[in-house]
Structure formats: structure tokens, C-alpha cells
C-alpha positions as CSV (number, residue, x, y, z in Angstrom):
1,M,33.8,112.3,106.4
2,T,35.6,114.7,102.8
3,N,37.3,117.9,103.9
4,S,34.6,120.2,102.0
5,H,32.7,121.6,104.6
6,R,36.0,122.1,106.2
7,F,38.1,124.4,104.1
8,T,37.0,126.9,101.3
9,Y,39.5,124.9,98.8
10,S,39.0,121.5,98.1
11,A,42.4,119.4,97.6
12,A,41.3,119.7,93.8
13,Q,41.0,123.2,93.8
14,L,44.7,123.8,95.4
15,R,46.3,121.3,93.1
16,E,45.1,123.2,90.1
17,L,45.8,126.2,92.0
18,A,49.5,125.0,92.1
19,A,49.3,123.8,88.5
20,A,48.7,127.0,87.2
21,I,51.3,128.6,88.7
22,V,54.2,125.9,87.3
23,G,52.2,126.9,84.0
24,H,52.7,130.4,84.7
25,A,56.1,130.7,85.9
26,K,57.5,128.3,82.5
27,R,55.3,130.3,80.0
28,L,56.8,133.8,81.7
29,G,60.6,131.7,80.8
30,A,61.6,130.9,84.5
31,S,63.6,128.2,84.3
32,A,62.2,126.1,87.1
33,C,59.7,126.9,89.8
34,E,58.4,125.5,93.2
35,C,54.9,126.5,94.4
36,D,53.3,126.1,97.9
37,V,49.1,126.6,97.9
38,S,47.7,126.1,101.5
39,E,45.1,126.7,103.8
40,G,43.8,126.4,107.2
41,R,41.3,126.9,109.9
42,G,41.1,126.9,113.4
43,L,40.0,128.1,117.3
44,S,41.9,128.8,119.7
45,V,40.6,129.8,123.5
46,T,42.3,131.6,126.6
47,V,40.3,131.7,130.1
48,R,42.3,132.5,132.9
49,K,40.2,132.4,136.2
50,G,37.4,131.0,135.0
51,A,37.1,134.1,133.0
52,V,37.1,134.0,129.1
53,E,40.7,136.0,128.2
54,T,40.7,135.4,124.9
55,I,38.5,133.6,121.2
56,E,40.3,133.2,118.7
57,H,38.9,131.6,114.8
58,N,41.4,131.5,112.2
59,R,41.0,131.3,108.4
60,D,44.7,131.8,106.6
61,K,45.6,130.8,103.2
62,G,48.1,131.5,100.9
63,I,50.9,130.9,97.7
64,G,54.4,130.8,98.6
65,V,56.1,130.8,94.8
66,T,60.1,129.9,94.4
67,V,61.8,130.5,90.5
68,Y,64.6,129.8,89.3
69,V,66.4,131.5,85.9
70,G,69.1,129.9,83.8
71,E,70.6,126.1,85.4
72,R,73.2,125.3,87.6
73,P,75.4,126.5,88.3
74,H,74.5,130.2,87.0
75,A,70.7,129.9,88.5
76,R,69.5,133.1,89.9
77,R,66.6,132.3,92.9
78,G,63.4,134.8,93.5
79,H,60.8,134.5,96.0
80,A,57.2,135.5,96.5
81,S,54.0,135.1,98.2
82,T,50.1,135.9,98.2
83,S,46.7,135.4,100.2
84,D,45.1,136.0,97.0
85,F,44.3,133.4,95.0
86,S,42.7,134.6,91.9
87,P,43.7,134.1,88.7
88,A,45.6,137.8,88.2
89,A,46.7,137.6,91.7
90,L,48.8,134.5,90.3
91,E,50.1,135.9,87.6
92,Q,51.4,138.9,89.4
93,T,53.0,136.9,92.2
94,V,54.6,134.8,89.3
95,S,56.3,137.7,87.7
96,A,57.4,139.6,91.1
97,A,59.0,136.4,92.1
98,L,60.8,136.5,88.2
99,A,61.4,140.1,88.6
100,I,63.5,139.3,92.1
101,A,65.5,136.4,90.5
102,R,66.6,138.5,87.5
103,H,68.4,140.9,90.0
104,T,69.9,138.0,92.3
105,A,73.1,136.9,91.6
106,E,73.7,133.4,90.4
107,D,74.1,130.7,92.9
108,D,76.2,127.4,92.1
109,C,74.0,125.7,94.7
110,A,70.7,127.1,93.6
111,G,68.0,125.3,92.2
112,P,65.4,122.3,92.6
113,P,66.1,118.8,93.9
114,E,67.4,116.2,90.9
115,S,63.9,114.2,90.1
116,T,65.7,111.6,91.0
117,L,65.2,112.0,95.1
118,L,61.3,113.5,94.8
119,A,59.2,111.0,97.0
120,R,57.2,108.6,94.5
121,E,54.6,107.0,96.8
122,F,52.4,108.9,99.6
123,P,51.4,106.4,102.4
124,D,48.0,107.5,104.6
125,L,50.0,108.9,107.5
126,D,46.8,109.4,108.8
127,L,47.6,113.1,109.9
128,F,44.3,114.3,109.7
129,H,41.0,114.1,113.1
130,P,39.3,116.8,112.6
131,W,37.5,118.4,116.0
132,D,34.3,119.4,115.5
133,L,34.7,122.3,118.6
134,E,32.1,124.5,119.4
135,T,33.8,127.3,121.1
136,E,31.0,127.7,124.3
137,E,32.6,123.8,124.5
138,A,36.2,124.6,123.9
139,I,35.7,127.7,126.7
140,G,34.3,124.7,129.0
141,I,37.1,122.5,128.9
142,A,39.8,124.9,129.5
143,Q,37.9,126.2,132.8
144,R,37.8,123.2,133.9
145,C,41.7,122.3,133.7
146,E,42.4,125.5,135.1
147,A,39.6,124.4,137.7
148,A,40.8,121.5,139.0
149,A,44.4,123.1,139.4
150,F,42.8,125.7,141.8
151,A,40.8,122.6,143.6
152,L,44.3,121.4,144.6
153,S,44.9,123.6,147.6
154,K,44.1,128.1,148.8
155,K,48.0,128.0,147.2
156,L,46.8,127.6,144.0
157,S,44.6,131.2,143.3
158,N,45.8,132.7,140.5
159,S,47.2,131.6,137.1
160,E,48.4,132.5,133.3
161,G,45.7,130.8,132.0
162,A,44.6,127.3,130.5
163,S,44.2,127.6,127.1
164,L,43.0,125.1,124.6
165,S,43.5,125.1,120.3
166,T,42.3,123.3,117.6
167,Q,44.2,124.1,114.0
168,H,43.1,122.4,110.5
169,S,45.3,122.9,107.5
170,Q,45.9,120.8,103.7
171,F,48.1,122.3,101.8
172,V,49.9,121.1,97.6
173,F,53.7,121.4,96.7
174,A,54.1,121.5,93.4
175,N,57.4,121.5,91.5
176,S,58.3,122.2,87.9
177,L,59.5,118.5,87.5
178,G,56.2,116.9,88.1
179,F,55.8,116.5,91.4
180,M,52.6,117.1,93.4
181,G,51.5,116.3,96.7
182,G,49.8,117.5,99.6
183,F,47.7,116.3,102.7
184,P,45.5,117.5,105.4
185,T,46.8,117.9,109.0
186,S,44.9,118.8,111.8
187,R,46.7,119.1,115.6
188,H,45.5,120.2,118.5
189,S,46.8,121.3,122.1
190,L,46.0,122.0,125.8
191,W,47.6,123.9,128.1
192,C,47.2,125.6,132.0
193,A,50.2,127.3,133.6
194,V,49.1,128.1,137.7
195,I,50.3,130.3,139.9
196,A,51.0,128.9,143.5
197,E,51.5,131.0,146.7
198,H,52.7,130.9,150.5
199,K,53.8,133.9,152.9
200,G,53.8,136.2,149.9
201,L,56.6,134.5,147.6
202,M,55.3,132.9,144.3
203,Q,56.2,130.2,142.1
204,R,54.8,129.3,138.8
205,D,54.8,126.0,136.7
206,D,53.1,124.3,133.7
207,W,51.7,121.4,131.5
208,Y,51.0,120.8,127.9
209,S,49.6,118.4,125.7
210,A,49.2,118.3,121.7
211,H,48.0,115.4,119.3
212,R,46.4,115.1,116.0
213,V,43.6,113.1,117.6
214,A,41.7,115.4,119.6
215,S,40.9,112.2,122.6
216,R,44.4,111.6,122.6
217,L,45.1,114.5,124.9
218,A,45.3,114.3,128.1
219,D,42.3,114.8,130.2
220,P,41.6,118.4,131.0
221,E,41.2,117.8,135.0
222,A,44.3,115.8,135.2
223,L,46.5,117.8,133.4
224,G,45.2,121.1,135.6
225,R,45.7,119.1,138.6
226,Y,49.3,118.3,137.6
227,A,50.0,121.7,136.5
228,G,49.0,122.5,139.7
229,E,51.4,120.4,141.4
230,R,54.3,121.1,139.9
231,A,53.5,124.9,141.1
232,L,53.1,123.8,144.7
233,A,56.2,121.8,144.7
234,R,57.9,124.7,143.6
235,L,57.0,126.9,146.8
236,G,60.7,127.2,148.9
237,A,62.6,127.2,146.3
238,R,65.9,128.0,147.8
239,K,69.3,129.2,146.2
240,I,72.2,126.7,146.2
241,S,76.2,127.9,146.8
242,T,78.1,126.6,143.3
243,R,79.4,123.3,142.4
244,K,79.7,120.9,139.7
245,A,77.1,118.3,139.6
246,P,75.5,115.8,137.6
247,V,72.3,117.4,136.0
248,L,68.6,115.3,135.3
249,F,67.4,117.3,132.3
250,E,63.7,116.4,132.8
251,A,62.0,114.7,129.2
252,P,60.4,118.2,128.1
253,I,63.9,120.3,128.9
254,A,65.6,117.5,127.1
255,T,63.8,117.3,123.9
256,Q,65.4,121.4,124.7
257,L,68.9,120.0,124.5
258,I,68.6,117.4,121.5
259,G,67.4,120.7,119.8
260,S,70.8,122.4,119.9
261,F,72.1,119.6,119.2
262,V,69.7,119.7,115.9
263,A,70.9,122.6,115.6
264,A,74.6,122.5,115.3
265,A,74.1,119.1,113.1
266,S,71.8,121.2,110.5
267,G,72.6,122.2,106.9
268,G,72.9,125.6,107.4
269,S,75.4,126.0,110.6
270,L,77.4,123.3,108.4
271,Y,78.3,125.5,105.3
272,R,78.8,128.5,107.5
273,K,81.4,126.4,109.8
274,A,79.1,128.2,112.5
275,S,79.2,124.9,114.4
276,F,80.9,122.7,116.8
277,L,79.8,119.7,114.5
278,V,81.5,120.3,110.6
279,D,83.2,117.3,109.8
280,S,81.5,116.1,112.7
281,L,80.3,112.7,110.8
282,G,81.5,109.2,111.8
283,K,83.2,110.4,115.0
284,Q,81.8,110.4,118.6
285,V,80.0,113.1,120.0
286,F,77.7,111.5,122.2
287,S,78.0,109.1,125.1
288,P,77.6,105.4,123.6
289,V,74.4,105.2,125.5
290,V,73.0,107.4,122.8
291,S,71.3,106.5,119.9
292,M,68.9,108.6,117.4
293,D,66.2,107.7,115.0
294,E,64.7,109.6,112.5
295,R,61.0,108.2,111.4
296,P,59.2,110.2,109.3
297,H,56.0,107.4,108.4
298,E,54.9,107.1,112.0
299,P,50.9,107.0,111.6
300,Q,49.7,109.9,113.5
301,A,52.8,111.3,115.3
302,L,53.7,115.3,114.8
303,A,55.8,115.7,112.3
304,S,55.5,113.0,110.1
305,S,55.4,113.2,106.5
306,P,56.5,111.6,103.1
307,F,57.8,114.4,101.3
308,D,60.2,117.7,103.1
309,E,59.7,120.6,102.4
310,E,61.4,120.2,98.1
311,G,59.1,117.7,98.1
312,V,62.1,115.0,98.4
313,A,60.9,111.6,99.9
314,T,61.6,111.4,103.9
315,R,63.2,108.1,105.6
316,A,63.6,106.6,108.1
317,R,67.5,106.2,109.2
318,S,70.1,106.4,112.3
319,V,71.1,109.8,113.4
320,V,72.7,108.2,115.7
321,R,74.4,104.8,116.5
322,E,75.9,104.3,119.9
323,G,77.1,107.7,120.2
324,A,78.2,107.9,116.6
325,L,76.8,110.6,114.4
326,E,75.9,108.9,111.0
327,G,73.9,111.9,109.9
328,Y,73.4,115.7,109.1
329,F,69.9,117.5,108.5
330,L,70.2,118.3,105.3
331,G,67.7,119.9,102.4
332,C,69.1,120.3,98.9
333,Y,71.2,123.7,99.1
334,S,72.6,122.9,102.2
335,A,74.3,119.7,101.0
336,R,75.3,120.8,97.3
337,K,77.3,123.7,99.8
338,L,78.8,120.4,101.7
339,G,79.0,118.4,98.6
340,M,76.5,115.7,100.2
341,Q,73.1,114.4,99.5
342,T,70.2,116.3,101.0
343,T,68.5,113.9,104.0
344,G,64.5,114.9,103.4
345,S,64.9,117.5,106.6
346,A,64.5,120.7,104.5
347,G,61.9,122.1,106.9
348,G,63.0,120.3,109.9
349,N,63.7,117.0,111.3
350,H,60.8,114.8,111.4
351,N,59.8,112.6,114.4
352,L,63.6,112.4,115.9
353,V,64.3,109.7,118.7
354,I,66.4,109.4,121.4
355,R,66.7,106.0,123.2
356,Q,69.3,104.5,125.3
357,S,71.2,102.3,122.7
358,K,71.3,99.0,124.5
359,A,67.7,98.8,126.3
360,P,65.1,101.6,127.5
361,G,66.5,103.2,130.2
362,P,65.2,103.5,133.5
363,D,61.5,105.6,134.4
364,F,62.1,108.9,136.0
365,A,62.3,107.2,139.4
366,G,65.2,105.3,138.2
367,M,67.1,108.1,136.6
368,L,66.6,109.7,140.0
369,R,68.2,106.8,141.5
370,A,70.9,106.6,138.8
371,M,71.9,110.6,139.2
372,G,71.9,110.0,143.1
373,R,72.8,114.0,144.0
374,G,72.7,116.0,141.4
375,L,70.4,118.8,140.2
376,L,66.8,118.0,138.3
377,V,66.1,121.1,135.7
378,T,62.8,121.4,135.2
379,E,63.2,125.0,133.6
380,L,65.2,126.7,131.4
381,M,65.9,130.3,130.5
382,G,67.6,132.2,128.5
383,H,69.3,131.9,124.6
384,G,73.3,130.6,126.0
385,V,73.7,128.5,123.5
386,N,77.0,129.2,121.2
387,L,76.9,126.6,118.4
388,I,80.3,127.4,116.9
389,T,81.8,126.7,120.3
390,G,79.3,124.7,121.8
391,D,80.0,127.2,125.2
392,Y,75.9,126.2,127.0
393,S,75.0,128.6,129.8
394,R,71.3,128.3,130.9
395,G,69.2,130.3,133.8
396,A,67.6,127.6,135.4
397,A,65.6,126.0,138.0
398,G,64.1,122.5,139.3
399,Y,65.0,120.6,142.0
400,W,67.9,118.8,144.9
401,V,68.2,115.7,144.5
402,E,69.9,113.2,147.5
403,G,70.1,109.7,147.7
404,G,68.1,109.5,145.0
405,E,65.0,111.7,146.2
406,I,64.3,115.2,145.7
407,R,64.7,117.1,148.7
408,F,64.5,120.5,147.7
409,P,63.1,122.7,144.7
410,V,66.0,125.4,143.7
411,E,66.1,128.4,141.6
412,E,68.3,131.5,140.6
413,I,70.6,129.3,139.5
414,T,73.1,129.2,136.3
415,I,74.3,125.6,134.3
416,A,77.1,125.9,132.1
417,G,79.2,123.2,130.6
418,N,80.3,122.9,126.5
419,L,77.8,120.8,124.2
420,R,80.8,118.6,123.5
421,D,81.8,117.7,126.6
422,M,77.4,117.6,128.1
423,L,76.7,115.1,124.8
424,R,79.7,112.6,125.7
425,G,78.8,112.8,128.8
426,V,74.9,111.6,128.8
427,V,74.4,108.7,131.3
428,A,71.4,107.5,131.0
429,V,68.4,108.4,128.1
430,G,64.7,107.4,130.1
431,S,61.8,105.5,129.3
432,D,59.7,108.8,130.9
433,V,58.8,110.3,127.4
434,V,56.6,113.0,126.9
435,V,55.5,113.7,122.9
436,R,54.8,117.3,122.3
437,G,56.8,118.2,118.9
438,A,59.0,116.6,116.4
439,R,61.4,115.2,119.1
440,R,60.8,112.9,121.5
441,S,63.2,111.8,124.3
442,G,62.9,110.9,127.7
443,S,64.6,112.1,130.9
444,I,68.2,113.1,130.2
445,L,71.5,113.0,132.6
446,V,74.7,114.4,132.1
447,D,77.7,113.2,134.7
448,N,79.3,116.4,135.4
449,M,78.3,120.7,134.8
450,T,79.2,123.7,136.8
451,I,76.0,125.0,138.6
452,A,76.2,128.6,139.3
453,G,74.0,129.6,142.4
454,S,75.3,132.2,145.4
């Protein structure tokens, strides 16, 4: 099926717009130019207690233009954007970007990528699976999801709602080096959060599913029931005394831990010396149990792309091998600042897969048994992560584990440590992988952290 009825513009028209922008920039005196032309459409609905709360239809389009005046090391950079695709607006946007560039300071690292780094091949990664979903059908799916949770128990009578979203977009990126590439994508998601109440005390929990292909979303009723089961399980949560113990990060929470590592290993933090991972390439930053790969060309994956936001070709690579850091996350600018080469990471990582080094890790029950006694974390709150020092302190909730089994829910605690010690203290990475975005991990067991309670 073609995209002609799904978008206002054809792919060919987006390419024509991109070529026109690059041409305008050259004629107006830019030394180099990059532009991104995109449009998207989608539907999102939210229901709460069976009633419709929101219905949102979105249609978006935009053009971003970056120009450079002068060559490195004397380049000046300017950026402007517009949602108006008319010829006059395109020229005005390019002119605005040039005006900004001429008034900015020279930057010896500014400029487009070297032409040899640009993507030359554009494999079909099967990222576009549109869902012809009518509003009433979307409402019905969200209602079924929430109703399945409520049907579990009379203790479940309130919710934060259930939401269904389907989004489709397409883009073209082009630069004055002759690069032009783009493709359409889809993303669909389903979420439900419910509130359990017993004897005047309330607990909430949620669950979420996302995929490029609508048919691969979690079954609505199953997702709702699971969200309900999680909320019910948290009833009777207790405080615990302050102690040191192993901590098991549930899979969705483990990706947040990995997110802190990615932020510390990213170019902006590194060249500003605002990371505890400065000068860490080749060094042991995780325990030998952990390996981490980037896989940007996986079909249908949520963070797949043949090139990054600068047009640089992406490639599969090892980021961490048996605990040793083999690669940072760099775009062209940060790579030049560091005297290194871009890793094709402008815009973020692409399908980062965290795994146990030698063999697949245990399933979730096996991870609990491996921990024996300690804290299972299922929710984190706050933003207490200092990437400069590595100090880590987050509000948390979850379950206390004894004898390898969950004993009771826990709330109003804080977990604390230092990321250096936490990453080196990873004991196991589970096979209970949950895929929701650009990072993919099972649960992660850290050998020892401070748990601050009552």
C-alpha cells in the first residue's frame, strides 16, 4: 500500500523540498547546509473509568535548517525552523539561519560530517506498519484494557486511565555534501494504570506496550489484567529499616539505570568533563558479567535506522565487552571536541542490547533466587543522579525478597550508591527482557546498595 493517502506530501515532494532548501542556502552564501523535512499524523485516546477523557488527532509538519558560514576551524553555525512549506517561507527560514550564523562566534568543531562517513546504503528495515484505526475502535480497545483490570477485584475501582496511541511519520534529511535519505515509520502503544484500594489505603501501578506493528502489541485484556495484578500486589506496602542489601532492578527500571550510563558515556557530558566516565575507554566500567551491543539495523525495532541525525552511517558495534568500555556515544561535534570519530550516535543510541556475557541470564524467578535476600525495585522516583561524581540516590518502591521469593511490598524508601560501584557490582542480567524503546534489558541485579527507610 502506498503512503499517498496517509500523508499530505509524497516522499518525492519531501525530497524536492529538501533539495530546494540546500539550493537556497548555497545561493545565499552558506558554506554548508543540512536540513530535515518531516511530517506526521496520529491518533491518541484516553479513557478513565470507562468514559472518554481525551481524543487527540495530530497532524504535524516541520522543516529544520542548519547552515554554516566559513570552513572549519573558522565555521559559524545557525539554525532556524518553520512549519510553513511555501517557497517564500523556505527562503525566509534559510535567510534567518544565515543571519544567526553570521552573528555567532567561530567554532573550530562546527560543520557537517566528513563525506566518507555518510550512509551509502539504505536497507529496508521494515519500520512502517500503519494502523487504519478509527476513533471508536481505539476507544473500545482502551476501554477493554481498563475493564479487564477492574474485573480482577472490587479493590480495583479507580484508575489513571488507559491510553492507546498510533503514530505515523516520514522524513527526509539532506545536506550540501549530496546526501539525501529518509523513510516512513510507525509506532503504536497501549498503556494502563489502575489504583487499588483497601481499608482506605491506595496503591497504583501500570503496564505499557509499544511496537512498530500493531498486531504485536500486548493483548489489551492481558495488559489490563497485568496492570491490575501489579496494583493489587502493592497493597499492604511497608516501610523497612535502613540497611545495605542487594538490589534487583526490574527490567523496565533496569533500562533507566542503563540510561544513566548512556548519558555519562555520551559526547556532551564527556567533552564538558561532566561525567564520571571521562577517559574510560578500554577500562572496566561494568562487572565482567555485562556485555552491551548496539544493533541499529534490526528489522521493525523501535530505534533502528541506517543513519543518524547527521546522515552518518550507523553500524553494529560492541559498546561494552565483558565489562570493558569499548565505545562512547558520539556525534560529529562531540567527537571533534574529543579528538575522536563519530559513532553514528547523533540523536541517541540505536537498539542498545544489554546481556549477560557468557550465556543468557536467568529468567525473572531465577533472578530472585540469585538475589536470595534483598530488594526488588519496580518503581523509581526523582532524578538524584550526579553524572560528574556518579552519586546515585532515587526514591523507590518494590518488594522485599527472602529465600529467593517475594515476601511483601515496600514503599517510602530511597536507594543510594555510586554508579561506579553499581555498574561494577552487577551480579547478573536476566533473560526477562521487556522491549519498549531504544534500550533493551532484562532485570539487573546489583550486589550491594544502601536502602534508606524508616
